[in-house]
C-alpha positions in Angstrom: 107.4 165.0 66.2 110.2 162.0 65.5 113.9 163.3 66.5 115.7 162.9 62.5 112.0 163.1 60.7 112.3 165.5 57.8 109.6 167.7 55.9 109.3 164.3 53.8 109.1 161.8 56.0 105.9 163.8 58.2 104.8 164.5 53.9 104.5 160.5 53.7 102.8 159.7 57.4 100.5 162.3 56.8 99.6 160.4 53.0 99.5 157.1 54.6 97.6 158.1 57.7 94.9 159.7 55.0 95.0 156.6 52.6 94.9 153.9 55.3 91.3 156.5 56.8 89.4 155.8 53.1 90.9 152.3 53.1 89.5 151.8 55.7 85.8 153.5 55.2 86.3 151.7 51.7 87.9 148.4 51.8 88.4 147.8 48.1 91.0 150.7 48.4 93.0 147.7 49.7 92.9 145.9 46.9 94.1 148.4 44.4 96.9 149.0 47.1 97.8 145.3 46.6 97.3 144.8 43.1 100.2 148.3 42.5 102.3 146.0 45.1 102.4 142.9 42.9 102.5 144.9 39.7 106.1 146.4 42.0 106.8 143.2 42.5 106.5 141.6 39.0 109.2 144.1 38.0 110.8 145.6 40.2 114.6 146.0 42.4 114.9 142.6 44.5 116.6 145.4 46.7 112.9 146.2 47.6 111.5 143.2 48.0 111.8 142.3 51.4 109.7 145.6 52.6 107.4 144.6 49.4 107.3 141.9 51.0 106.0 143.0 54.6 103.5 145.5 52.7 102.1 142.2 50.8 101.7 141.2 54.4 100.0 144.7 55.9 98.0 144.7 53.7 96.5 141.0 54.2 96.0 142.0 57.5 95.2 145.5 57.7 98.6 145.2 59.8 97.3 150.0 60.3 99.3 150.4 63.2 102.9 149.0 61.2 102.1 150.6 58.4 102.1 154.0 60.9 104.2 153.2 63.4 106.7 156.7 64.4 109.5 154.2 63.7 112.5 153.8 61.9 111.2 150.4 60.8 107.5 152.6 60.1 109.7 155.1 57.6 111.8 152.5 56.1 108.5 150.8 55.0 106.5 153.9 53.6 109.9 154.4 51.5 108.6 151.1 49.9 104.7 151.8 49.9 101.7 151.1 47.0 99.8 152.5 50.0 99.8 156.2 49.1 98.7 155.0 45.3 95.2 154.7 46.2 94.8 159.0 47.0 93.2 160.8 44.1 95.5 163.1 43.1 92.8 166.3 44.6 93.4 164.2 47.9 97.6 164.2 47.9 97.6 167.4 46.7 95.5 168.7 49.7 97.5 167.1 51.4 100.7 168.3 50.4 99.2 171.8 50.7 98.3 171.2 55.1 101.9 170.1 55.2 103.3 173.1 54.0 101.4 175.2 55.5 102.0 173.1 58.5 105.9 173.2 57.4 105.7 177.0 56.4 104.4 178.3 59.7 108.0 177.6 60.5 107.4 175.0 63.2 110.7 173.8 64.5 111.6 170.7 63.4 111.6 172.2 60.4 114.3 174.5 61.2 118.1 174.2 60.0 120.1 173.6 63.2 122.3 176.9 63.6 
């Protein structure tokens, strides 16, 4: 557990872990993420460009450790990531259901502070 992580941070991490696993199994999916990223860069917000440029390097190098880092930088990167776009809707919904079950099991990290 990472101090300060919210449910949405863990959900994002789970989606990224799932997507990275699929990209390792099927490297053609990296091209899908890269194409999405290039579309975003063409039309996107210049304030996000720094993160997208990092994603361009991460995808090219297949630097999955950086993409999955449980750090503040990893969290920031995942907030502007094309990686989950490689997931099918079915897979995305399965990950969401698993994470909701985890949250609903009253794991202490999701409890409101007293």
